[in-house]
C-alpha positions, -999 to +999 in steps of 0.1 A: -900+597+071-884+588+038-909+571+017-889+565-014-858+574-034-847+570-070-851+588-104-830+616-092-850+625-061-869+616-029-903+612-014-903+625+022-933+629+044-956+631+014-935+655-006-913+651-037-878+665-038-856+664-069-819+663-064-799+656-032-813+666+001-805+672+037-831+656+060-838+666+096-866+653+119-886+686+113-876+696+077-858+688+045-834+711+025-821+709-009-784+699-009-761+710-038-740+677-039-740+653-069-713+629-056-693+621-025-662+638-038-683+672-036-691+668+002-674+695+022-676+711+057-694+740+039-720+717+024-725+702+057-729+734+077-766+731+080-761+701+101-738+717+126-760+748+127-793+730+130-817+744+155-820+710+173-788+691+180-779+664+156-760+635+171-759+611+142-755+621+105-760+595+079-744+601+046-760+585+016-732+585-010-752+574-041-752+537-053-720+529-032-709+539+001-677+561+002-654+573+030-653+610+038-620+627+044-607+628+079-610+665+082-647+663+077-651+634+102-629+652+128-648+685+125-681+667+129-669+648+158-657+680+174-693+694+171-706+662+188-720+647+156-712+610+148-711+602+110-719+571+091-715+567+055-732+541+033-752+539+000-783+561-003-808+533+000-792+521+033-791+557+045-828+562+039-837+529+057-814+536+087-828+572+090-864+559+093-853+533+119-834+559+140-863+584+137-887+557+151-862+552+180-864+589+187-826+595+180-813+629+171-806+620+135-801+638+102-794+624+068-773+638+038-786+620+009-770+620-027-799+615-053-796+583-073-813+574-106 
């Protein structure tokens, strides 16, 4: 569960992470993305290669939501992953709700100050 965000990092399941992260139901990975313009298929490859299938990817784009390019959306859809973009705070809250519902969800979260 995501317990907090801000000051350039996150508190997830009792651990503190600095910088942006990819959050899966069973682990959290550093994510080398500082803004939504830096999101590429390569930076999201851990989502499509996850050991457990991800059906929903929430993308926290920082302080404001942003649209991802159609190539990224199409590639994720082809891999069976739906994608929703929103601000980082909303993505954290939505991730927790979907986890409680038992959904196959992951979150790509850009750190905010």
